[in-house]
C-alpha positions in Angstrom: -264.7 -74.2 -7.5 -261.3 -73.9 -9.0 -259.2 -77.1 -9.2 -256.5 -75.5 -7.2 -258.9 -74.6 -4.4 -260.4 -78.1 -4.5 -257.0 -79.7 -4.1 -256.2 -77.4 -1.3 -259.4 -78.4 0.5 -258.6 -82.1 0.0 -255.1 -81.5 1.4 -256.5 -79.7 4.5 -259.1 -82.5 5.1 -256.6 -85.3 4.7 -254.0 -83.5 6.9 -256.7 -82.8 9.5 -257.9 -86.4 9.5 -254.3 -87.8 9.7 -253.6 -85.5 12.6 -256.8 -86.3 14.4 -256.5 -90.1 14.0 -252.8 -90.7 14.0 -253.2 -94.4 14.9 -256.2 -96.8 14.3 -255.8 -97.9 17.9 -253.5 -97.0 20.8 -253.0 -98.9 24.1 -252.6 -96.5 27.0 -251.0 -97.7 30.3 -250.1 -95.6 33.4 -247.0 -93.4 33.4 -245.4 -95.9 35.8 -247.1 -99.2 35.0 -246.8 -102.4 37.0 -245.3 -105.4 35.3 -248.8 -106.9 34.9 -250.2 -103.8 33.4 -247.3 -103.8 30.9 -247.8 -107.5 30.1 -251.5 -107.0 29.7 -250.9 -104.2 27.1 -248.4 -106.3 25.2 -250.8 -109.3 25.1 -253.6 -107.1 23.8 -251.2 -105.7 21.2 -250.2 -109.2 20.1 -253.7 -110.5 19.6 -255.0 -107.4 17.8 -252.0 -107.7 15.5 -252.6 -111.4 14.7 -256.3 -110.9 14.1 -256.3 -107.6 12.2 -252.8 -106.9 11.0 -253.0 -103.6 12.9 -250.1 -103.2 15.3 -251.2 -100.9 18.2 -248.8 -98.5 19.7 -248.3 -98.8 23.5 -247.9 -95.4 25.3 -247.5 -94.4 28.8 -249.3 -91.5 30.4 -251.8 -90.3 33.0 -254.0 -88.4 30.5 -255.9 -89.4 27.3 -253.8 -88.6 24.2 -255.5 -86.6 21.5 -255.8 -87.6 17.9 -256.5 -91.3 18.7 -259.6 -92.8 17.1 -259.7 -95.9 19.3 -258.1 -96.1 22.7 -257.6 -99.1 25.0 -256.7 -98.2 28.5 -255.1 -100.9 30.7 -254.9 -99.9 34.4 -255.9 -100.8 37.9 -259.1 -99.4 39.4 -257.5 -96.9 41.6 -255.5 -95.4 38.8 -255.9 -91.6 38.4 -256.0 -92.3 34.7 -259.2 -94.4 35.0 -260.9 -92.0 37.4 -260.3 -89.2 35.0 -261.7 -91.1 32.0 -264.7 -92.7 33.8 -265.4 -91.6 37.4 -268.0 -94.4 38.1 -265.1 -96.8 37.9 -264.6 -96.2 41.6 -267.8 -98.1 42.2 -266.5 -101.2 40.5 -264.6 -102.5 43.5 -267.7 -103.7 45.3 -268.8 -105.6 42.2 -265.7 -107.6 41.6 -264.2 -110.5 43.6 -260.5 -111.4 43.7 -259.3 -112.0 40.2 -262.5 -110.5 38.7 -262.2 -108.2 35.7 -264.1 -105.6 33.8 -264.3 -104.6 30.2 -266.1 -101.2 29.7 -266.4 -99.1 26.5 -267.0 -95.4 27.0 -266.9 -92.2 25.0 -264.5 -89.5 26.1 -264.0 -86.2 24.3 -265.3 -87.7 21.1 -263.0 -90.7 21.4 -264.0 -94.3 21.9 -262.2 -95.8 24.9 -262.2 -99.4 26.1 -261.2 -99.8 29.7 -259.5 -103.1 30.8 -259.2 -103.4 34.5 -259.6 -105.8 37.4 -260.1 -106.2 41.1 -256.4 -107.0 41.4 -253.3 -107.4 39.2 -254.2 -110.8 37.9 -257.8 -109.5 37.2 -256.3 -107.0 34.8 -254.4 -109.7 33.0 -257.4 -112.0 32.8 -259.3 -109.0 31.3 -256.7 -108.7 28.6 -257.1 -112.3 27.7 -260.9 -112.0 27.8 -260.5 -109.1 25.3 -258.4 -111.4 23.0 -261.3 -114.0 23.2 -263.7 -111.2 22.0 -261.4 -111.1 19.0 -261.9 -114.8 18.3 -258.7 -116.1 19.9 -259.0 -119.3 22.0 -256.6 -120.6 24.6 -255.6 -124.2 25.4 -252.9 -125.8 27.5 -250.8 -126.6 24.3 -251.0 -123.1 22.9 -253.2 -120.5 21.3 -255.7 -120.9 18.4 -255.9 -117.8 16.2 -258.4 -118.1 13.4 -257.1 -117.8 9.9 -259.5 -115.1 8.7 -258.1 -111.6 9.1 -260.8 -109.2 10.3 -261.1 -105.5 10.1 -260.2 -103.8 13.4 -263.2 -102.4 15.3 -263.1 -101.6 19.0 -266.0 -103.6 20.5 -268.7 -102.0 22.6 -268.5 -103.9 25.9 -269.9 -103.5 29.4 -268.9 -106.7 31.2 -267.8 -107.7 34.7 -266.8 -111.3 35.4 -265.9 -113.1 38.6 -264.5 -116.5 39.3 -266.9 -119.1 40.8 -263.9 -120.8 42.4 -261.1 -119.3 44.4 -258.6 -121.9 43.0 -258.9 -123.1 39.4 -256.3 -125.3 37.7 -254.8 -128.6 36.8 -253.2 -131.6 38.4 -250.8 -133.2 35.9 -250.1 -136.7 37.0 -246.6 -138.0 37.2 -246.0 -141.7 36.3 -246.4 -142.2 32.5 -244.4 -140.8 29.5 -247.7 -139.2 28.3 -247.6 -136.8 31.2 -245.2 -134.5 33.1 -242.4 -137.0 33.5 -241.1 -135.9 30.2 -241.8 -132.2 30.4 -238.8 -130.0 30.0 -238.4 -126.6 31.8 -239.8 -124.9 28.7 -242.7 -127.3 28.6 -243.6 -126.3 32.2 -243.2 -122.6 31.5 -245.2 -122.9 28.3 -248.0 -124.6 30.2 -248.0 -122.2 33.1 -248.3 -119.3 30.6 -251.3 -121.0 29.1 -252.9 -121.5 32.5 -252.9 -117.8 33.0 -254.7 -117.3 29.6 -257.3 -119.9 30.7 -257.7 -117.7 33.9 -256.5 -120.6 36.1 -254.3 -120.2 39.1 -253.4 -123.6 40.5 -251.1 -126.5 39.6 -250.5 -129.6 41.9 -248.5 -132.8 41.7 -248.9 -136.2 43.3 -245.7 -138.1 44.1 -245.6 -141.9 44.2 -243.8 -143.4 47.2 -241.7 -146.5 47.2 -243.4 -149.6 45.8 -244.5 -150.2 42.2 -243.2 -147.2 40.3 -241.8 -145.0 43.1 -240.2 -143.4 44.8 -240.4 -140.3 42.6 -238.0 -137.5 43.1 -240.3 -134.4 43.4 -240.5 -134.9 47.2 -237.5 -136.0 49.3 -238.1 -137.9 52.5 -235.5 -137.7 55.3 -234.2 -136.0 58.5 -233.2 -132.3 58.9 -229.6 -133.2 59.7 -229.2 -134.6 56.2 -230.0 -131.3 54.6 -227.2 -128.8 53.9 -227.6 -125.0 54.2 -228.0 -124.7 50.4 -230.8 -127.3 50.4 -228.7 -130.1 48.9 -228.9 -133.5 50.7 -226.2 -135.8 52.1 -228.4 -138.9 52.2 -231.1 -140.1 49.9 -232.4 -143.3 48.2 -233.1 -144.5 44.7 -235.8 -142.5 42.8 -236.9 -141.9 39.3 -239.3 -140.4 36.8 -240.1 -142.4 33.7 -237.4 -143.0 31.1 -237.5 -145.3 28.1 -235.1 -147.7 29.9 -236.5 -148.0 33.4 -239.6 -150.1 32.5 -242.5 -149.1 34.8 -246.3 -149.6 34.6 -246.0 -152.5 32.2 -243.7 -150.6 29.8 -240.8 -152.9 28.8 -237.5 -151.2 29.2 -236.2 -150.4 25.7 -233.8 -148.0 24.1 -235.3 -145.7 21.6 -232.8 -147.1 19.0 -234.8 -150.3 19.1 -238.2 -148.7 18.3 -240.0 -150.1 15.3 -240.7 -148.1 12.1 -237.6 -146.0 12.7 -239.5 -144.0 15.2 -236.4 -143.7 17.4 -235.4 -140.9 15.1 -237.9 -138.7 17.0 -235.7 -138.9 20.1 -232.2 -137.5 20.5 -231.0 -140.2 23.0 -231.4 -143.9 23.7 -232.5 -143.6 27.3 -235.0 -140.8 26.8 -236.4 -138.9 29.7 -236.3 -135.6 31.5 -233.0 -133.8 31.7 -232.6 -134.3 35.4 -232.7 -138.1 34.7 -229.6 -137.9 32.5 -227.1 -140.5 33.7 -229.5 -141.8 36.3 -231.1 -144.6 34.3 -232.7 -147.0 35.0 -231.9 -146.0 38.6 -229.2 -143.9 40.3 -226.6 -146.5 41.4 -224.7 -145.0 44.3 -225.2 -142.4 47.1 -223.6 -139.6 45.1 -226.0 -140.2 42.2 -229.0 -140.6 44.5 -228.3 -137.3 46.1 -227.6 -135.6 42.8 -230.9 -136.7 41.4 -232.8 -135.0 44.2 -230.6 -131.9 44.0 -231.2 -131.7 40.3 -235.0 -132.2 40.6 -235.2 -129.5 43.4 -233.3 -127.0 41.2 -235.6 -127.8 38.2 -238.8 -127.3 40.2 -237.5 -124.2 41.9 -237.5 -122.6 38.5 -240.9 -124.0 37.7 -242.6 -122.9 40.9 -240.8 -119.5 41.0 -242.1 -118.9 37.5 -245.6 -119.9 38.7 -245.5 -117.6 41.7 -244.6 -114.7 39.4 -248.2 -115.0 38.0 -249.8 -115.8 41.4 -250.3 -119.5 40.4 -250.6 -121.5 43.5 -248.4 -124.6 43.6 -248.9 -127.9 45.5 -246.8 -131.1 45.9 -247.2 -134.1 48.2 -247.0 -137.8 48.6 -249.2 -140.5 50.1 -250.4 -141.1 53.7 -249.7 -143.0 55.9 -246.1 -142.2 55.0 -244.2 -145.0 53.2 -240.6 -144.8 54.2 -238.1 -145.9 51.5 -236.3 -149.1 52.5 -232.8 -147.6 52.4 -233.9 -144.8 54.6 -235.7 -147.2 56.9 -232.5 -149.3 57.3 -230.6 -146.1 58.2 -233.1 -145.0 60.8 -233.2 -148.5 62.3 -229.4 -148.5 62.5 -229.6 -145.1 64.3 -232.0 -146.6 66.9 -235.1 -144.9 65.6 -238.4 -146.8 65.4 -239.7 -146.4 61.8 -243.3 -147.1 63.0 -243.5 -144.4 65.7 -245.3 -141.1 65.2 -242.3 -139.4 66.7 -240.0 -140.6 63.9 -242.6 -139.8 61.3 -243.0 -136.3 62.7 -239.2 -135.9 62.4 -239.3 -137.1 58.8 -242.1 -134.6 58.0 -240.1 -131.9 59.6 -237.1 -132.8 57.4 -239.3 -133.0 54.2 -240.9 -129.6 54.9 -237.5 -128.0 55.6 -236.1 -129.5 52.4 -239.0 -128.0 50.5 -238.6 -124.6 52.1 -234.9 -124.6 51.2 -235.5 -125.7 47.6 -238.7 -124.4 46.0 -241.7 -122.3 46.9 -245.1 -124.0 47.3 -248.4 -122.9 48.7 -249.8 -126.3 49.7 -248.6 -129.8 50.6 -251.2 -132.5 50.1 -251.3 -135.9 51.6 -253.0 -138.6 49.4 -255.0 -141.3 51.1 -254.3 -144.8 49.8 -255.5 -145.7 46.3 -256.9 -149.0 47.5 -259.5 -147.1 49.5 -261.5 -146.6 46.3 -261.2 -150.2 45.1 -261.2 -152.2 48.3 -262.4 -150.0 51.1 -260.7 -149.5 54.4 -260.5 -151.0 57.9 -260.9 -149.0 61.2 -257.1 -149.2 61.8 -256.5 -147.8 58.3 -258.5 -144.7 59.2 -256.7 -144.3 62.5 -253.2 -144.7 61.0 -254.1 -142.1 58.3 -255.5 -139.6 60.8 -252.4 -140.0 63.0 -250.1 -139.5 60.0 -251.9 -136.4 58.8 -251.7 -134.9 62.4 -248.0 -135.8 62.6 -247.5 -133.8 59.3 -249.6 -131.0 60.8 -247.4 -130.9 63.9 -244.3 -130.9 61.8 -245.6 -128.0 59.7 -246.2 -126.0 62.9 -242.7 -126.8 64.1 -241.4 -125.3 60.8 -243.4 -122.1 61.3 -246.1 -122.9 58.8 -244.3 -122.1 55.5 -247.3 -123.4 53.5 -250.8 -125.0 54.1 -251.8 -128.7 54.3 -254.4 -130.4 52.3 -255.7 -134.0 51.9 -256.4 -135.6 48.5 -256.8 -139.1 47.1 -258.9 -141.3 45.0 -261.7 -140.8 47.5 -262.6 -137.8 49.7 -262.5 -139.9 52.9 -263.1 -143.4 54.4 -265.8 -145.6 52.9 -267.8 -145.4 56.2 -268.1 -141.6 56.0 -266.6 -139.7 53.1 -266.8 -136.5 55.0 -265.1 -137.9 58.2 -261.9 -135.8 57.8 -264.0 -132.7 58.3 -264.7 -133.7 61.9 -261.2 -135.0 62.9 -258.8 -132.6 61.2 -258.0 -128.9 62.0 -260.1 -126.5 59.9 -257.1 -124.9 58.1 -256.4 -128.2 56.3 -258.1 -128.3 52.9 -259.8 -131.5 51.7 -259.9 -132.6 48.1 -260.2 -135.7 45.9 -260.4 -136.9 42.3 -263.7 -138.4 41.1 -264.2 -142.1 41.7 -264.2 -144.7 38.9 -261.8 -142.7 36.7 -264.2 -139.8 36.4 -267.3 -141.8 35.4 -268.8 -141.1 38.8 -269.9 -137.6 39.7 -268.0 -135.5 42.3 -268.1 -137.0 45.8 -271.4 -136.3 47.5 -269.4 -136.0 50.7 -268.5 -132.5 49.7 -272.0 -131.4 50.5 -271.5 -132.5 54.1 -268.3 -130.4 54.7 -268.3 -126.8 55.7 -266.0 -124.3 57.2 -262.9 -125.3 55.4 -261.4 -125.1 51.9 -262.5 -128.0 49.6 -261.5 -128.8 46.1 -263.1 -131.0 43.5 -260.8 -132.7 40.9 -262.6 -134.1 37.8 -260.7 -136.4 35.4 -260.1 -134.6 32.1 -259.0 -138.0 30.8 -258.5 -141.5 32.2 -255.5 -143.8 32.0 -257.2 -146.9 30.7 -257.9 -145.0 27.5 -254.8 -142.9 27.7 -253.6 -143.7 24.1 -257.0 -142.8 22.6 -259.1 -139.6 22.0 -261.3 -138.7 24.9 -264.0 -136.0 24.8 -265.5 -135.1 28.2 -266.7 -131.5 27.7 -270.2 -132.2 29.1 -268.8 -134.0 32.1 -266.4 -131.1 32.9 -269.4 -128.7 32.9 -271.5 -131.0 35.1 -268.6 -131.6 37.6 -268.0 -127.9 37.8 -271.8 -127.3 38.4 -271.9 -130.0 41.1 -268.7 -128.7 42.8 -270.1 -125.2 42.9 -273.4 -126.4 44.3 -271.5 -128.3 47.0 -269.7 -125.1 48.0 -266.3 -126.1 46.8 -263.8 -123.2 46.4 -261.4 -125.2 44.2 -261.9 -126.8 40.8 -258.9 -128.6 39.2 -258.6 -131.3 36.5 -256.4 -134.3 36.6 -254.6 -135.1 33.3 -251.5 -136.3 31.4 -251.8 -134.9 27.9 -252.3 -131.3 26.7 -253.4 -130.9 23.1 -255.2 -134.2 23.0 -257.6 -133.0 25.7 -257.9 -129.4 24.5 -261.7 -129.3 24.5 -261.9 -130.8 28.0 -259.4 -128.3 29.5 -261.2 -125.4 27.8 -264.6 -126.5 29.1 -263.3 -126.9 32.7 -261.5 -123.5 32.6 -264.6 -121.6 31.4 -266.9 -123.4 33.7 -265.0 -121.9 36.7 -266.3 -118.4 35.9 -269.7 -116.7 36.2 -271.9 -116.7 33.1 -271.5 -120.4 32.6 -274.0 -123.3 33.2 -272.3 -123.8 36.5 -274.2 -121.1 38.3 -277.5 -122.1 36.7 -279.9 -123.7 39.2 -282.3 -125.6 36.8 -280.2 -128.6 35.9 -281.4 -132.2 36.0 -279.4 -133.8 38.8 -279.5 -137.3 37.1 -277.5 -136.1 34.1 -273.8 -137.1 33.9 -273.1 -134.6 31.1 -274.4 -131.1 30.5 -275.3 -130.1 26.9 -272.4 -129.2 24.8 -273.8 -127.8 21.5 -272.9 -124.2 22.3 -269.3 -125.2 23.3 -268.5 -127.3 20.2 -270.2 -124.7 17.9 -267.7 -122.1 19.2 -264.8 -124.5 19.3 -265.3 -125.8 15.7 -265.6 -122.2 14.4 -262.4 -121.1 16.1 -260.4 -124.2 15.1 -261.8 -125.1 11.6 -263.5 -121.9 10.3 -267.0 -121.0 9.4 -267.2 -123.2 6.3 -267.6 -126.5 8.2 -268.1 -125.3 11.8 -271.7 -126.4 12.2 -271.3 -129.8 10.6 -268.0 -130.5 12.4 -269.5 -129.5 15.7 -272.3 -132.1 15.3 -269.8 -134.8 15.0 -267.9 -133.8 18.1 -271.2 -133.4 20.0 -272.1 -137.0 19.1 -268.8 -138.3 20.6 -268.8 -136.4 23.9 -269.5 -138.1 27.2 -271.6 -141.1 28.0 -275.0 -142.4 27.0 -277.8 -141.9 29.6 -277.8 -144.5 32.3 -279.4 -147.7 31.1 -279.0 -146.8 27.4 -277.2 -149.7 25.7 -277.4 -148.3 22.1 -273.7 -147.9 21.9 -273.4 -151.7 21.3 -269.9 -152.0 22.7 -268.5 -152.9 26.1 -269.3 -150.4 28.8 -266.5 -148.6 30.6 -267.0 -148.5 34.4 -270.6 -149.6 33.9 -271.4 -146.7 31.5 -271.5 -146.7 27.7 -269.1 -144.1 26.4 -270.0 -142.4 23.1 -266.5 -142.5 21.8 -265.3 -146.0 20.8 -262.6 -147.3 23.2 -260.4 -149.9 21.7 -257.9 -149.4 24.6 -258.0 -150.5 28.3 -255.8 -151.0 31.3 -253.9 -154.2 30.5 -250.8 -154.4 32.7 -250.6 -150.6 32.2 -252.5 -147.8 30.6 -254.0 -147.5 27.1 -253.3 -151.1 25.9 -255.1 -152.3 22.8 -257.7 -154.8 24.0 -258.8 -157.9 22.2 -262.3 -157.4 20.8 -264.4 -160.5 20.2 -266.7 -158.7 17.7 -265.5 -159.0 14.1 -264.4 -155.8 12.3 -267.3 -156.1 9.8 -269.8 -155.5 12.7 -267.6 -153.1 14.5 -266.7 -150.8 11.6 -270.0 -148.9 11.6 -269.2 -147.4 15.0 -266.4 -145.5 13.3 -268.6 -144.0 10.6 -268.0 -140.6 12.1 -264.4 -140.7 10.8 -265.7 -140.8 7.2 -268.2 -138.0 7.9 -265.5 -135.8 9.3 -263.2 -136.5 6.3 -265.9 -135.6 3.9 -265.7 -132.0 5.2 -262.0 -131.6 4.5 -262.4 -130.2 0.9 -264.5 -127.3 2.3 -261.9 -126.2 4.9 -260.4 -122.8 4.1 -257.1 -121.5 5.5 -253.8 -123.2 6.2 -254.2 -123.0 10.0 -257.7 -124.2 9.9 -256.7 -127.2 7.7 -253.8 -128.0 9.9 -256.0 -128.1 13.0 -258.7 -130.1 11.1 -256.1 -132.6 9.9 -254.9 -133.1 13.5 -258.3 -134.2 14.6 -259.0 -136.2 11.4 -255.7 -138.1 11.8 -256.4 -138.6 15.5 -259.8 -140.2 14.6 -258.3 -142.2 11.8 -255.7 -143.5 14.3 -258.6 -144.4 16.6 -260.3 -146.3 13.8 -257.1 -148.1 12.9 -256.6 -149.1 16.5 -260.2 -150.3 16.5 -259.6 -152.5 13.5 -256.4 -153.9 15.2 -258.4 -154.6 18.3 -260.7 -156.9 16.3 -257.8 -158.7 14.6 -256.3 -159.3 18.1 -259.6 -160.8 19.1 -259.6 -163.1 16.1 -256.0 -164.1 16.8 -256.6 -164.9 20.4 -259.8 -166.9 19.6 -257.9 -169.0 17.1 -254.9 -169.4 19.5 -257.1 -170.7 22.3 -258.6 -173.3 19.9 -255.2 -174.3 18.5 -253.8 -174.9 22.0 -256.4 -177.6 22.5 -255.0 -179.6 19.5 -253.1 -182.6 20.9 -251.2 -183.7 17.8 -248.1 -181.5 17.6 -247.8 -181.7 13.8 -251.4 -180.8 13.4 -251.0 -178.0 15.9 -248.0 -176.6 14.1 -249.8 -176.7 10.8 -252.7 -174.7 12.3 -250.2 -172.1 13.7 -248.7 -171.7 10.2 -251.9 -171.6 8.3 -254.0 -169.5 10.7 -251.9 -167.5 13.2 -248.9 -166.5 11.1 -251.0 -164.8 8.4 -253.0 -163.1 11.2 -249.7 -161.9 12.8 -248.7 -160.3 9.6 -252.1 -158.6 9.4 -251.7 -157.4 13.0 -248.2 -156.0 12.2 -249.7 -154.2 9.1 -252.5 -152.7 11.2 -250.0 -151.7 13.9 -248.0 -149.9 11.2 -251.1 -148.1 10.0 -252.0 -147.0 13.5 -248.4 -145.7 13.9 -248.6 -143.7 10.7 -251.7 -141.9 11.8 -250.4 -141.5 15.3 -247.2 -139.9 14.1 -249.4 -137.5 12.0 -250.7 -136.2 15.4 -247.4 -135.8 17.2 -247.1 -132.1 18.3 -246.1 -132.4 21.9 -244.3 -134.4 24.6 -247.6 -136.1 25.4 -248.0 -137.5 21.9 -244.4 -138.7 22.0 -245.4 -140.5 25.2 -248.2 -142.2 23.3 -245.6 -143.4 20.8 -243.5 -144.7 23.7 -246.6 -146.6 25.0 -247.0 -148.3 21.6 -243.3 -149.2 21.4 -242.7 -150.4 24.9 -246.1 -151.5 26.3 -248.6 -152.2 23.6 -246.0 -153.9 21.3 -244.9 -156.0 24.3 -248.5 -157.3 24.6 -249.4 -157.8 20.9 -246.0 -158.5 19.3 -243.1 -159.6 21.7 -245.0 -161.9 24.1 -247.2 -163.5 21.4 -244.1 -164.0 19.3 -242.4 -165.8 22.2 -245.4 -168.0 22.5 -245.5 -168.7 18.8 -241.9 -169.8 18.8 -242.7 -172.3 21.5 -245.6 -173.7 19.5 -243.5 -173.8 16.3 -240.4 -175.1 18.0 -238.3 -172.5 16.0 -237.5 -168.8 15.8 -239.8 -166.5 13.9 -238.4 -164.9 10.7 -238.0 -161.1 10.5 -241.1 -160.9 8.3 -243.2 -161.7 11.4 -241.9 -158.6 13.3 -242.6 -154.9 12.6 -240.1 -153.4 10.2 -237.5 -150.7 10.8 -238.6 -148.3 8.1 -241.2 -145.6 8.3 -243.8 -145.5 5.5 -245.9 -142.5 6.6 -245.8 -138.8 5.8 -242.8 -136.6 6.6 -243.2 -134.4 9.7 -241.7 -131.1 10.9 -242.4 -131.1 14.6 -241.9 -128.4 17.3 -242.9 -130.3 20.4 -242.5 -127.5 22.9 -244.1 -124.1 22.2 -243.5 -121.0 24.3 -245.7 -118.0 23.9 -244.1 -115.8 26.6 -240.5 -115.3 27.7 -239.1 -113.6 30.8 -236.7 -110.7 30.1 -233.2 -112.2 29.9 -234.4 -115.7 28.7 -233.2 -117.2 25.4 -235.7 -118.8 23.1 -234.7 -122.4 22.7 -236.5 -124.3 20.0 -236.3 -128.0 19.6 -237.2 -129.1 16.1 -237.8 -132.7 14.9 -237.5 -133.6 11.2 -239.0 -137.1 10.8 -239.2 -139.1 7.6 -236.7 -136.9 5.8 -233.3 -135.3 6.2 -233.3 -131.5 5.9 -231.0 -129.7 3.5 -231.6 -126.3 5.1 -233.4 -125.7 8.5 -233.7 -122.2 9.8 -235.8 -120.0 12.0 -236.9 -116.6 10.6 -237.8 -114.0 13.1 -238.4 -110.3 13.5 -239.6 -107.9 16.2 -243.2 -106.7 15.8 -243.3 -103.8 13.3 -240.1 -104.6 11.6 -240.2 -105.4 7.8 -237.4 -107.9 7.3 -236.7 -111.2 9.1 -233.5 -112.2 10.7 -232.4 -115.8 10.2 -231.0 -118.4 12.6 -229.7 -121.7 11.3 -230.5 -124.9 13.2 -227.8 -127.0 14.8 -228.1 -130.8 14.6 -228.4 -132.5 18.0 -228.8 -136.1 17.2 -230.9 -138.3 14.8 -233.9 -136.3 13.6 -233.5 -133.7 16.4 -232.3 -130.1 15.8 -232.0 -127.0 17.9 -232.2 -123.2 17.4 -231.4 -120.6 20.0 -232.3 -117.0 19.7 -230.2 -115.4 22.5 -231.8 -112.9 24.9 -229.1 -110.4 23.9 -230.8 -110.1 20.5 -234.3 -109.9 21.8 -235.3 -106.3 22.3 -239.1 -106.5 22.1 -242.0 -108.8 21.4 -241.4 -110.8 18.2 -242.8 -113.3 15.7 -241.1 -116.2 14.0 -241.5 -119.3 11.9 -239.5 -122.4 11.0 -238.5 -123.0 7.4 -237.2 -126.4 6.3 -236.1 -127.4 2.8 -235.5 -131.1 2.1 -233.1 -132.7 -0.4 -235.6 -132.4 -3.2 -236.1 -128.7 -2.7 -239.5 -129.0 -1.1 -240.1 -126.4 1.7 -242.0 -127.2 4.9 -243.1 -124.5 7.2 -244.1 -124.4 10.9 -246.6 -123.2 11.9 -248.7 -124.3 9.0 -249.9 -120.8 8.3 -246.4 -119.2 8.5 -246.1 -116.0 6.7 -249.8 -115.2 7.4 -250.0 -115.8 11.2 -246.6 -116.6 12.6 -245.8 -117.9 16.1 -245.2 -115.0 18.4 -243.4 -114.3 21.7 -244.4 -111.6 24.2 -241.9 -110.6 26.9 -243.1 -110.7 30.5 
């Protein structure tokens, strides 16, 4: 063959090939797609791009395009497009439940076609996220995990249909502590709601504390209809609050962030840190104008939160406790007006006012009434049951009088009264759902009373973490699986998890979410009923592979498996104090001491305690084998979290030694001898405690990536330090008869590693929304701080410089007017020495990305 003819043939073949397969993969949506079909396509494009570096083209049409090697079709089941591609799709409807989805690969005209569809709109979106999971992506409340290793694109061969085992699946973030939603901004809520969808969850509910202790909290207003204006604002209200650094609740000493030890106040942009709607309202709103303003602000805030949730068919729920506790200022006003505050007529009127206020201010699907917490600790009297029943029925009547704008539910620390946990099933109307969190902070299984309730909606709510151990790591994957199994066996149609943190409990959230769908252990019949935890090997094998990479996945998984859940009943091999009468596999140097997560005093010397933390060294030994910047960043998060746990454990033992010596010294009668003992024994130990507290802080700060971890820091600065530094210091000064020198208090300087922190991460934006990034530079002062961003497919990055807000806090805004399509970005910071720090850790390889809804 002549060379010219050969070259001509090559040219023809290349041209033919390029014409036949113009794109490696194309995503096809209907000519007139719904917003969910469009979003599903965008999300599939995002994750294919991150995993393979191939950016699919999204096209509209009602016919298969030619010259496409791999085609992904996203459409509803009744689409003419799907019927043309795969006529049997019409039979799918009977095999899918609400929210169910299907992934089906077929051949059509010599082309490979993957169909993503669902029973309904949300089913389609869930299918899109399920496809992302097939690519190795994993979803959590705090964000996405995209493995570092870039893979070659290949359209998978799939034939799957999946249905939810529970109609309602979601979370119950608990207001009260800074570790939880009290400190969440609007962007925090929206970020979490977007992740809920990726986890195929569709419920979020909130408890509201009434007056007494920490309340009232401002999410629910209590009052009469005549005090509500047409626009939903109120003319009368009472003092309310969510947690701020200066209002001192739950054993947290009121403290300005300026006064934090180790210069950690630099992490906060203001002295009285809290949610934006608490600005100017600390520690309490002082006058009627401020009291009204706080409720009006909170209502506006949650209107946006719940409206965003409703966009994605996430059910929302709020509520307070029953029998209703009327705030004192409201009670005085009612009495002055001649109304009996103890009568059911007055309470019905108050519920009517509450419900009308809700209707005017924000959309919800359920209002739940929480039975008293002391029912789980101290039981209940017959009159307690009667008062609670009457109160719930008063609320039910008020709801009817408001034309039933939402549904009612019960909740609480128990399912029902001690005499009969299923009692509410017999005495309440059938359209009232019943629910409860597990007893004993989740150590107990779901309430067996669920088995005795039928004919109504019922929701089980496991603890994804508990508040006695709130400042420490908690792994409850096996428990989440077991609770989901038991809830399904009991006929529950709702499965939600109570929590405060997000990233800290990532495995637990993931386990609960996946257990709510078919194909999991939940629907398996052959399970030992005596088990508290189901096996977790498969879960952690997958989790470690996605988070840390294949090089260490198996060995890392073994460590996490060894720390998950509790020992079998009766097994005391843990050799440390049981928690709620069970031995937890993870060491717990924290407990409830005048508040959550305090460091307890351990009577066992550190030399004997230290072996219980040997898993930390085992995990650290794997670090040199981790490959990939993202994998290493995620590995270091957990390594530092466990090092923090170990440091806290050592501190716990030092506190035990200190308190033992203090008790002995107090028995010394001679004042001079007692003072000498304080100086020789307690003062050196106090210095040691301060040093160990600093070490704990340095590791804790290495794990700060969210508002929840900032809340952990607040706990140390305002609660734990009060118990181990301030109060013992006051006692020492009495024993010494003089003030302690500054060397016996924690310092003002930070000695740990510098951090670049983005505490709030959005992965989706609504059209017309700006991207607002809060950036914290801690341990250094930036010389140059910018965000580099570009739309998908563009070659060059645009640059936005950060504006200094206050202290170590900066802000960057990418206005909606500049956002034309989905985009990726990263943060670049250069310090005074010319060192550059990037966020995310693997910036330039896998950037953070935003998809427009």
